[in-house]
VOGU-3710 file (C-alpha; in Angstrom, 3 decimals, decimal comma):
1> mtsrewryfw> -81,965/9,360/55,987  -81,414/12,368/58,037  -79,859/15,427/56,751  -76,712/14,539/58,510  -76,510/11,019/56,783  -77,070/12,588/53,534  -74,226/15,035/54,060  -72,101/12,205/55,034  -73,191/10,204/51,969  -72,323/12,891/49,536
11> lklgllavac> -69,142/13,587/51,356  -68,217/9,725/51,024  -69,217/9,871/47,309  -67,225/12,918/46,635  -64,038/11,525/48,318  -64,657/8,270/46,196  -65,042/10,216/43,161  -61,779/12,232/43,857  -60,031/8,810/44,545  -61,173/7,421/41,408
21> vflsrlfflq> -59,750/10,660/39,531  -56,401/10,117/41,475  -56,423/6,342/40,708  -57,344/6,681/37,061  -54,765/9,376/36,682  -52,037/7,185/38,389  -53,220/4,383/36,126  -52,666/6,447/33,108  -49,268/7,646/34,189  -47,960/4,442/35,468
31> iiqhqyyvke> -49,258/1,950/33,235  -50,577/3,466/29,835  -47,753/6,201/29,746  -45,005/4,164/31,482  -42,615/3,930/28,644  -42,952/7,522/27,629  -41,959/8,701/30,971  -39,229/5,987/31,270  -37,760/7,441/28,095  -38,102/11,032/29,548
41> anamrirqye> -36,233/9,864/32,679  -33,631/7,975/30,686  -33,040/11,141/28,703  -32,352/13,175/31,593  -29,963/10,631/33,558  -28,441/8,008/30,869  -26,129/8,765/28,151  -24,756/6,412/25,705  -21,191/7,056/24,466  -19,381/5,414/21,555
51> llakrgqvyf> -15,834/4,090/22,639  -13,898/4,653/19,527  -11,132/2,088/18,917  -7,736/3,738/18,029  -6,546/2,916/14,514  -3,079/1,194/14,481  0,035/3,049/13,869  2,404/2,162/11,008  6,156/2,164/11,275  9,316/1,817/9,057
61> mdgeeevvpa> 12,371/0,064/10,294  15,444/1,978/11,120  18,361/-0,431/10,630  18,118/-4,095/11,793  16,275/-3,545/15,234  14,782/-0,008/15,718  11,691/1,359/14,204  10,611/5,060/13,289  6,848/6,180/12,994  5,554/6,381/9,386
71> imnertwtif> 1,885/6,981/10,154  0,585/8,263/13,557  -2,567/9,106/15,264  -2,975/12,802/16,380  -5,736/13,303/19,092  -8,909/15,226/17,843  -12,402/15,331/18,840  -15,914/14,967/17,302  -18,464/17,380/18,710  -22,044/16,238/18,788
81> vdpyyiikng> -25,309/17,590/20,214  -28,477/15,727/21,634  -31,326/17,357/19,850  -34,030/15,561/21,712  -32,701/16,777/25,169  -31,945/20,237/24,063  -35,306/20,787/22,601  -37,210/19,273/25,345  -35,361/20,909/28,290  -34,185/24,297/26,630
91> gsngvlkkee> -34,819/27,282/28,686  -35,086/25,279/32,044  -32,667/23,617/34,497  -29,650/25,328/33,055  -30,180/24,039/29,672  -29,865/26,731/26,855  -32,521/26,940/23,952  -31,487/25,563/20,677  -30,991/28,935/19,223  -28,469/29,782/22,017
101> vqekltealg> -26,493/26,464/21,695  -26,479/27,150/18,017  -24,951/30,608/18,360  -22,375/29,623/20,732  -21,094/26,370/18,772  -20,973/28,431/15,587  -18,968/31,159/17,256  -16,526/28,527/18,743  -16,297/26,062/15,759  -16,507/28,416/12,674
111> dkiiakwdkv> -15,691/26,377/9,604  -15,061/23,283/11,391  -18,969/22,828/11,519  -20,031/20,052/9,025  -23,766/19,838/9,690  -26,461/22,104/8,569  -28,362/23,425/11,624  -31,756/23,016/10,239  -31,050/19,358/9,743  -29,531/19,039/13,233
121> wenkenmyye> -33,050/20,143/14,863  -35,176/18,504/12,078  -35,776/15,181/14,004  -36,834/16,064/17,528  -36,714/12,513/18,737  -33,046/12,224/17,543  -30,508/12,060/20,631  -27,154/12,215/18,457  -26,134/14,322/15,794  -22,397/15,074/14,951
131> iakqvdyntt> -21,659/18,688/14,160  -17,860/18,784/13,779  -15,066/16,360/13,203  -11,393/16,500/13,797  -11,523/19,435/16,023  -8,250/20,560/17,589  -7,503/20,485/21,443  -7,727/24,101/22,092  -11,092/24,569/20,394  -12,426/21,485/22,347
141> vkikemnlrg> -11,157/22,903/25,547  -13,196/26,091/24,682  -16,298/24,190/24,197  -15,899/22,313/27,489  -15,636/25,380/29,239  -18,853/26,877/28,116  -20,492/23,763/29,708  -23,260/23,444/27,394  -25,768/20,863/28,645  -26,848/18,536/25,620
151> vgrketsrrv> -23,334/19,115/24,015  -20,970/16,185/23,808  -17,521/15,500/22,492  -15,646/12,090/21,854  -12,144/11,767/21,250  -11,126/10,616/17,771  -7,760/10,949/15,733  -6,381/12,106/12,460  -3,409/10,500/10,534  -0,225/12,306/10,356
161> ypegrngaql> 2,902/11,332/8,352  6,171/11,997/10,176  8,189/11,143/7,145  6,203/13,540/4,757  6,146/12,467/1,185  8,649/9,702/1,916  6,792/6,408/0,834  3,563/8,309/-0,092  2,290/5,783/-2,678  3,161/2,721/-0,566
171> lgfinaegvg> 1,733/4,110/2,840  -1,522/5,740/1,060  -4,473/7,316/2,696  -7,831/6,928/3,941  -10,336/9,460/2,437  -13,516/10,863/3,986  -15,605/7,837/2,544  -13,221/5,275/4,386  -11,831/4,117/1,069  -7,994/3,711/1,416
181> sgvegalnyr> -5,050/3,333/-0,802  -1,545/1,864/-0,238  -0,951/0,286/3,166  -3,800/2,268/4,592  -6,279/0,561/2,337  -4,792/-2,865/1,874  -4,246/-3,473/5,703  -7,283/-1,663/6,797  -8,651/-4,927/8,273  -5,721/-4,990/10,611
191> ltgkdgmlkt> -5,231/-1,458/11,380  -9,016/-0,753/12,163  -9,971/-1,763/15,661  -13,562/-2,446/16,850  -15,455/0,264/18,588  -16,879/-0,092/22,154  -19,818/1,463/23,863  -20,695/3,107/27,307  -24,068/3,372/28,399  -24,170/4,936/31,792
201> vtdvneipit> -26,290/7,013/34,214  -24,702/10,566/34,605  -25,007/13,228/37,309  -26,497/16,721/36,656  -23,283/17,805/34,979  -23,426/14,731/32,558  -20,449/13,203/34,345  -20,832/9,193/34,320  -21,279/7,497/37,642  -20,152/4,018/38,141
211> vgddnieipa> -23,391/2,859/39,974  -26,747/1,654/38,467  -28,074/-1,531/36,704  -28,262/0,617/33,380  -24,425/0,804/33,044  -23,138/-1,015/30,068  -19,520/-0,907/28,989  -17,953/-2,719/26,037  -14,246/-1,831/25,643  -12,886/-0,695/22,201
221> edgenivltv> -10,424/-3,018/20,844  -7,699/-0,946/19,288  -6,056/-1,807/15,571  -2,785/-3,365/15,334  0,363/-1,097/15,069  2,314/-2,610/12,198  5,887/-2,382/11,528  6,909/-2,564/7,573  9,989/-4,133/6,292  10,887/-0,894/4,529
231> danvqrkvek> 13,810/0,851/5,909  13,341/4,472/6,260  16,918/5,382/5,470  16,888/3,400/2,283  13,496/4,733/1,219  14,655/8,291/1,735  17,808/7,626/-0,332  15,952/6,014/-3,105  13,401/8,768/-3,161  15,955/11,655/-3,496
241> vlestvkkkn> 17,844/9,818/-6,143  14,501/9,413/-8,306  13,766/13,024/-7,745  17,293/13,994/-8,658  17,041/11,958/-11,779  13,814/13,194/-12,998  14,719/16,981/-12,358  17,897/16,311/-14,210  16,043/15,108/-17,345  14,151/18,447/-17,416
251> ggiaaasamv> 10,727/16,870/-18,290  12,348/14,028/-20,237  11,009/11,629/-17,583  7,307/11,161/-17,033  7,676/9,091/-13,948  10,325/7,141/-12,018  10,115/4,015/-9,819  12,459/2,065/-7,910  12,426/-1,052/-5,435  15,089/-2,528/-3,090
261> mdpntgrima> 14,442/-5,978/-1,677  16,358/-8,648/0,089  16,633/-11,589/-2,239  17,158/-14,212/0,562  13,985/-13,336/2,472  11,620/-11,531/0,144  11,550/-8,568/2,414  11,080/-5,193/0,547  13,484/-2,502/1,736  12,153/0,314/-0,275
271> manypnydpe> 9,519/0,986/-2,783  9,607/4,277/-4,222  7,858/6,512/-6,854  8,271/9,953/-8,311  6,451/12,303/-8,406  5,018/11,850/-5,145  2,353/13,639/-2,961  1,804/14,855/0,621  -0,502/12,193/2,081  -1,683/14,796/4,489
281> kywvesdpnv> -3,020/16,750/1,784  -3,861/14,203/-0,795  -6,955/15,936/-1,965  -5,025/18,855/-3,602  -3,603/16,634/-6,399  -5,256/17,002/-9,733  -3,786/13,794/-11,582  -5,012/10,653/-9,824  -2,138/8,793/-11,132  0,174/10,202/-8,506
291> yvnrvaetpy> -1,558/7,986/-5,869  -0,714/4,796/-7,783  2,184/2,516/-6,372  3,616/1,768/-9,780  5,972/-0,772/-8,454  3,303/-3,122/-7,734  0,152/-1,772/-9,385  1,094/-0,946/-12,914  2,111/-3,797/-15,114  4,329/-2,731/-18,400
301> epasvckpft> 6,796/-4,343/-20,707  10,346/-4,572/-18,906  12,098/-5,207/-21,879  15,647/-6,809/-21,723  15,903/-6,930/-17,942  13,832/-10,165/-18,580  16,538/-11,825/-20,800  18,051/-13,609/-17,749  14,648/-15,440/-17,380  15,061/-16,901/-20,872
311> yaaalnegkl> 18,755/-17,955/-20,073  17,965/-19,481/-16,796  15,164/-21,440/-18,126  17,376/-22,929/-21,047  20,292/-23,494/-18,457  18,158/-25,306/-16,121  16,667/-27,528/-18,785  20,161/-28,573/-19,995  19,523/-26,865/-23,306  22,180/-24,067/-23,359
321> npddtynntg> 25,931/-24,035/-22,648  26,809/-20,259/-22,200  29,905/-20,802/-24,319  28,097/-22,170/-27,233  27,994/-20,030/-30,190  25,748/-18,823/-33,081  26,147/-16,443/-35,997  24,981/-13,124/-35,221  24,031/-10,961/-38,205  22,218/-8,262/-36,287
331> ktvvgdrvmn> 18,638/-9,582/-37,141  16,678/-12,820/-37,469  13,403/-13,915/-39,103  10,637/-15,376/-37,061  7,452/-16,140/-38,933  6,679/-13,232/-41,158  8,571/-10,702/-39,042  12,283/-9,545/-39,013  13,566/-9,141/-35,412  16,531/-6,776/-34,892
341> naygtatrng> 18,944/-6,051/-32,306  19,109/-2,847/-30,555  20,497/0,118/-32,394  24,370/0,343/-32,000  25,253/-3,297/-31,727  26,342/-3,793/-35,346  29,873/-4,336/-34,259  28,911/-7,404/-32,302  27,933/-9,196/-35,629  29,568/-12,468/-36,371
351> vitfrkaldy> 30,114/-15,745/-34,498  29,567/-14,824/-30,737  28,935/-16,829/-27,579  25,695/-16,676/-25,814  27,652/-15,282/-22,938  28,675/-12,374/-25,228  25,215/-11,987/-26,501  23,753/-11,386/-22,966  26,790/-9,054/-22,247  25,567/-6,760/-25,011
361> slntgsievl> 21,893/-7,613/-24,833  21,501/-8,802/-28,246  17,808/-9,889/-29,135  19,018/-12,470/-31,539  20,682/-14,154/-28,710  17,712/-14,676/-26,675  15,522/-15,729/-29,519  18,397/-18,180/-30,514  18,110/-19,584/-26,836  14,593/-20,252/-27,275
371> rkmgdgtnit> 15,097/-22,105/-30,590  17,569/-24,317/-28,542  14,601/-25,178/-26,177  12,799/-26,551/-29,142  14,542/-28,357/-32,157  17,247/-25,805/-32,516  15,958/-24,309/-35,367  12,409/-23,506/-35,022  10,483/-21,727/-32,111  8,319/-24,866/-31,654
381> kgarttlyny> 5,265/-25,238/-29,573  7,176/-27,309/-27,000  9,930/-24,523/-26,731  7,091/-22,033/-26,050  5,357/-24,188/-23,535  8,696/-24,727/-21,517  9,320/-21,116/-21,512  5,787/-20,284/-20,417  5,874/-22,730/-17,631  9,157/-21,293/-16,294
391> ltdnfglgrk> 7,887/-17,620/-16,614  4,625/-18,426/-14,726  5,092/-21,463/-12,666  8,752/-21,221/-11,565  9,292/-17,293/-11,805  5,673/-16,386/-10,804  5,542/-13,756/-13,623  2,016/-12,653/-14,875  0,507/-13,512/-11,509  -0,055/-11,733/-8,236
401> tgievyeaag> 2,688/-12,457/-5,959  0,635/-12,475/-2,686  2,378/-9,399/-1,013  0,171/-7,621/1,607  -0,268/-4,245/-0,537  -2,429/-3,788/-3,553  -1,042/-5,196/-6,743  -1,781/-6,116/-10,217  -1,483/-9,463/-11,837  -0,175/-8,361/-15,376
411> rivspeeqeg> -0,344/-11,079/-18,030  1,506/-13,622/-20,117  -0,140/-15,019/-23,064  -0,107/-18,796/-23,155  0,967/-20,949/-26,156  -2,525/-22,355/-26,236  -3,882/-19,175/-27,317  -3,964/-17,973/-30,722  -1,951/-15,079/-29,749  0,777/-17,234/-28,137
421> navryanmtf> 2,472/-17,743/-31,443  6,142/-17,832/-32,389  6,376/-14,145/-32,999  5,188/-13,188/-29,939  7,297/-15,766/-27,824  10,375/-14,433/-29,482  9,439/-11,066/-28,380  8,832/-12,313/-24,916  12,579/-13,595/-24,686  13,666/-10,040/-24,329
431> gqgmnltmlq> 10,646/-8,892/-22,311  8,276/-7,353/-24,882  4,653/-8,639/-25,463  3,994/-9,357/-21,724  3,002/-7,266/-19,002  4,521/-7,594/-15,732  5,024/-5,551/-12,440  8,387/-4,465/-11,174  7,451/-6,385/-7,947  7,009/-9,720/-10,068
441> vasafssiin> 10,165/-9,176/-12,042  12,466/-8,383/-8,982  11,043/-11,401/-7,101  11,687/-13,586/-9,938  15,172/-12,109/-10,479  15,824/-12,704/-6,904  15,001/-16,426/-7,106  17,625/-16,860/-10,004  20,633/-15,280/-8,286  20,048/-16,226/-4,378
451> gglyyqptii> 20,674/-20,113/-5,126  17,391/-20,737/-7,040  14,723/-20,225/-4,176  11,465/-18,007/-4,813  10,410/-16,318/-1,830  7,070/-14,438/-1,607  7,673/-10,760/-1,451  6,552/-9,358/1,955  6,157/-5,826/3,252  5,303/-6,900/6,902
461> agtyengklv> 8,174/-6,957/9,526  5,919/-7,437/12,515  3,864/-5,605/15,035  4,905/-2,788/17,588  3,565/-3,859/21,086  4,509/-2,253/24,198  7,307/-0,139/22,778  8,995/-3,255/21,286  9,200/-4,912/17,727  7,593/-8,221/17,660
471> paqqqpavrr> 8,993/-9,586/14,515  6,792/-11,603/12,081  7,772/-15,168/11,448  10,184/-15,673/8,490  8,262/-17,656/5,890  10,238/-20,507/4,070  10,894/-20,327/0,312  7,781/-21,129/-1,647  9,530/-23,219/-4,280  12,730/-23,903/-6,099
481> svsegtskem> 12,778/-22,045/-9,298  16,042/-23,056/-10,779  19,046/-25,410/-9,371  21,896/-24,029/-7,379  24,065/-24,774/-10,278  21,961/-22,708/-12,780  22,025/-19,861/-10,229  25,451/-19,879/-9,819  25,929/-19,566/-13,618  23,383/-16,968/-13,927
491> rkmleevrsv> 25,483/-14,878/-11,364  28,592/-15,335/-13,128  26,788/-14,258/-16,285  25,377/-11,198/-14,881  28,503/-10,031/-13,256  30,201/-10,132/-16,685  27,337/-7,960/-18,138  28,169/-5,754/-15,274  31,839/-5,467/-16,016  30,835/-3,868/-19,623
501> nggandlkgy> 27,991/-1,930/-18,244  28,859/0,548/-15,575  31,171/-1,624/-13,412  33,787/0,927/-13,354  31,647/2,923/-11,040  31,112/0,326/-8,487  32,847/0,385/-5,070  35,704/-1,942/-5,294  36,069/-5,356/-3,664  32,194/-6,298/-4,134
511> rvgvktgtae> 30,261/-8,573/-6,638  27,722/-6,757/-8,546  25,517/-8,138/-11,412  23,090/-6,331/-13,590  20,863/-6,363/-16,641  19,359/-3,252/-18,306  16,331/-2,958/-20,595  14,935/-0,358/-22,962  11,261/-1,094/-23,822  9,612/0,486/-26,805
521> tldkngryts> 5,930/1,697/-25,972  2,879/1,442/-28,107  1,572/4,428/-29,943  -1,937/5,728/-30,435  -2,220/3,116/-33,246  -1,036/0,224/-31,379  2,307/0,318/-33,005  5,761/-0,024/-31,039  7,702/3,112/-31,199  11,046/4,142/-29,854
531> sktvagalgy> 10,028/7,897/-29,657  9,138/7,201/-26,096  10,703/4,238/-24,177  10,773/2,857/-20,727  14,484/2,530/-19,366  15,097/-0,162/-16,741  17,934/-1,586/-14,752  17,764/-4,584/-12,484  20,764/-6,004/-10,486  22,085/-6,904/-7,267
541> ggagkdgamp> 25,205/-6,606/-4,958  26,972/-8,444/-2,175  30,436/-9,213/-0,721  33,180/-9,986/-2,967  34,398/-13,451/-1,654  33,749/-16,478/-3,509  30,403/-18,023/-2,923  28,905/-15,275/-1,265  25,284/-14,525/-1,924  23,862/-11,274/-2,905
551> qyvvmirldg> 22,432/-9,261/-0,221  20,093/-6,835/-2,087  18,312/-6,401/-5,412  17,682/-3,176/-6,924  15,200/-2,418/-9,808  14,705/0,837/-11,794  12,219/1,865/-13,966  11,986/5,234/-15,844  9,139/6,176/-17,947  10,249/8,549/-20,772
561> nillwgslda> 8,617/11,210/-22,674  11,607/10,891/-24,836  13,836/8,137/-25,898  15,536/6,815/-22,840  18,087/4,176/-22,735  18,616/1,500/-19,870  22,275/1,589/-20,344  22,646/5,348/-20,322  19,743/6,479/-18,259  18,769/3,782/-15,743
571> ipvfteisny> 22,213/2,615/-14,979  23,606/5,523/-13,306  20,599/5,408/-10,895  21,082/1,611/-10,173  24,847/2,406/-9,380  24,089/5,307/-6,958  21,490/3,171/-4,996  23,800/0,085/-5,230  26,764/1,921/-3,782  24,585/3,340/-1,178
581> mlqylrieps> 23,402/-0,334/-0,230  27,083/-1,511/-0,046  27,786/1,024/2,547  24,529/1,199/4,306  24,404/-2,791/5,027  28,223/-2,699/5,986  29,061/-5,307/3,549  32,674/-6,197/4,064  34,735/-5,782/0,655  37,064/-8,520/-0,418
591> k> 40,830/-7,568/-0,034
//
C-alpha cells in the first residue's frame, strides 16, 4: 500500500477504535448501569408521599339531638428529610450540604427534634427519615420559607379534649406506642383510618405535577367520627358531684364512681370517676390507677344493692310473697357461720314481712328468701342453682355485657364448685362473695324495674357525618329477665325502700326507688373488715303517674379509706344526681 493508503487505514482504524470506546461506554451506561441511573434520575424527579388518614373525632350528646366535641384533631406536621438526596446533591443545584441542613433545622425546631443527627445520615441509601413530630403551624411555615431542598413535611394531627377532664377515664388516650385506653383504645379500629400514598413526578421546587406515567395516588380513608350516648351536661354534673363529695370527706374517700343510664334502651348517659386526669397531659400522672374506668373495668363486691336480684328471682319463681313474714332475731346460722344484720337494725327484730326486711336492708331477710327457693329451711343445692341461673343467665352478672368499651367480667362462683356452698350463697344474697362491675349491676337492675327486659348497655349513639348525627339503630332487648308482674312488684318495693331512705329529699310528684349497700372489704389477711368499706346506692326515677316507667338509673360507688355507709354517704350523692335528672329530662311531675 502507498503511504496515503496507510494513512487512511490507520485513520479508519483509529475512528473504529474511538467508536468502539463510545459504544462500549454507552453499553456500560445504558445496559449494565441502567438501574443505577434510573434510581439517580428518580431520586431527582420522583417523590413518594404518605397520605395520612385523619383519625376519627369523638362527640358527646348535648340533649336529644345536638352534639358537642369530646375529642378533636388539631393540625400538626411531621418534618422529614431525604438523606440520600441531600448527601448526593449537597453543595450543588441549590441543595445545601447536610451540615447546613442540620444547622438550620436544629435552629428552627429546637427541642421538637426527636431524631439523632448521626442516625439520620448513617444510611446513605435512606430516602426518608422523620426528625420531628407534632410540629405547630408557625414552626412549619418557618421551615417552609427556608426552601430547603430534600426537607419535607406532611400534615398530621394531635388529639385535643375540649371537655378537659370531663369523662377522662371513659374517653382515654393513645400513647406514643399507639396503645390506647378508654374509647380511644377500645374503638381504635373504627377511629383509625387507612393511610394512602402519592408517588409523583416533581418539578425543581419539589412541587408535584400531574403528568407522567410514574404518578400513583391511593387516597387516604379517614376514620369514623363517633358520637357517644353520653350527654355532656349529665357527665359534667355527675363529675362535679363526685369531686365535691370526695373533697367534703377530706381524704375519707379513696375514689368515687357513678353512672347514669336509660333503663329502657341500655344507653349510657354518664360514666364518671374521681379522681380524674387531663388526657392531653396523661403522662404527668404517677398513679396508673387514675386511668382506669372503674365503672366498667374494676369488679368489686357491691353489697346490699344486689338484694333486689335475690328478691326478684324468688318473686319470679313464685317462691316469695313480699307480705309473708319470718322471725327476725338479728342473726341466722348458715353451716358453721353466724350471719348478722348490719349495725343499728336491732330495733327491727321480731316478726317482720319480707317487704320490711328489704326496707331496712336486713341480711337475714335475703337469706330467708334464698331458703324459700329451696325447701324453706335450708339453702339447698337447688336453691343455689336457681339463684345462680338468675344472676348469670337472666341478669348477666359476672359476665361481660358486650358494651363497646373495655370491661372486666368479674366472677360468680357456681354451685357446682366446692366454693359454691351454702355459706357463700348466703353472702351472695346481700352482694358479698361475688365480684361484679357497676356496669353489670346497673344493667341488671334496669331489667328488673323497666318491665323485665334486659338491654345490652351501649355507649354508641351513632356517627357524625357531613355535620349531622346519623343515629345508630336501636337494638331490641336481649332477653326477658323477669315477668312484667315481678318488675311491677319490685318497683313498688324499691319505692317503699326510698320512702324510709332519703325520700323526703326527692323533688315532689315523682316516683323514685333506691337500694343502698355497705360492703366490707378484705384486709391483708383475707378477712372481711368494716374499717374500710365501699358505700353504694342504686336507684331510678321517673314520672309520678301510675304505670309510668323509670326514665333513668343512677348508681354510686364510694371506696372508703374509712367506714362509709351507703345510707349516709352514698344516698346524698344519689339524691343530688337524681333530682338533677328529673329536671334535666323535663319529666312532668304528677299533680
